[in-house]
N, C-alpha and C positions, 0 to 999 in steps of 0.2 A: 595848258594856259591859254589865255586869249591873246590874239594878235590883231591889231587894227592896221589898216594902211595909212592912216593919218591921225595924228595925235588929237585933232579936232573932233574926230569921230568916236573917241573913247566914251563909253556909256557905262558907268559903274553898276548900273542895274542889270547889265549883261553878265556880271561876274557871279558864279555860283559858289556856294560854300558847302562844306561838309565836314562831319566829325566822325571819328571812329578809331578802332584799334589797328595796329599793325605789328608784324613781326619781321625780324631781320636775321639773315644768317650770312656770315661773311665766307666767301669762296674765293678761289684763287684769281677769278676774273672779275671780281667786285661783289658787292653786297647783293644777296637774293632778297627781295622785298615783297611782302604780301600784305596788302592793306584792304580794309573794309571801310568804305565811307558811306555814312548815312546822310542823305541830301537834306539840307535844311530848308530850302525853298524850291519844292518840287513844281514842275508844270504838269498839267493835266496829261496823263497817260505815261508819265515817267515812273520808273520803278522807285522804291524807297531807298535803295542802297546800290552801290557799285563796288565791284571787286576789282582790285588793281594788282597786277603781277609785273614786277620789274627785276631786271637783272642789270647791275651797274649803279652808278652813282647819279643822283638827282642833281640837276644843275639849276 
């Protein structure tokens, strides 16, 4: 996520969006998550997608 030092500096144009599939598997230490996000507004030189691997709950 994005973090700004001051609420006056928040620029919603800085927020990036993606869509895509994901899978979950419950483990004893929390869910294992694998997500593939396709970037909706790419900048020059950025890849088209991003793979995310997480162990634990999102907050």
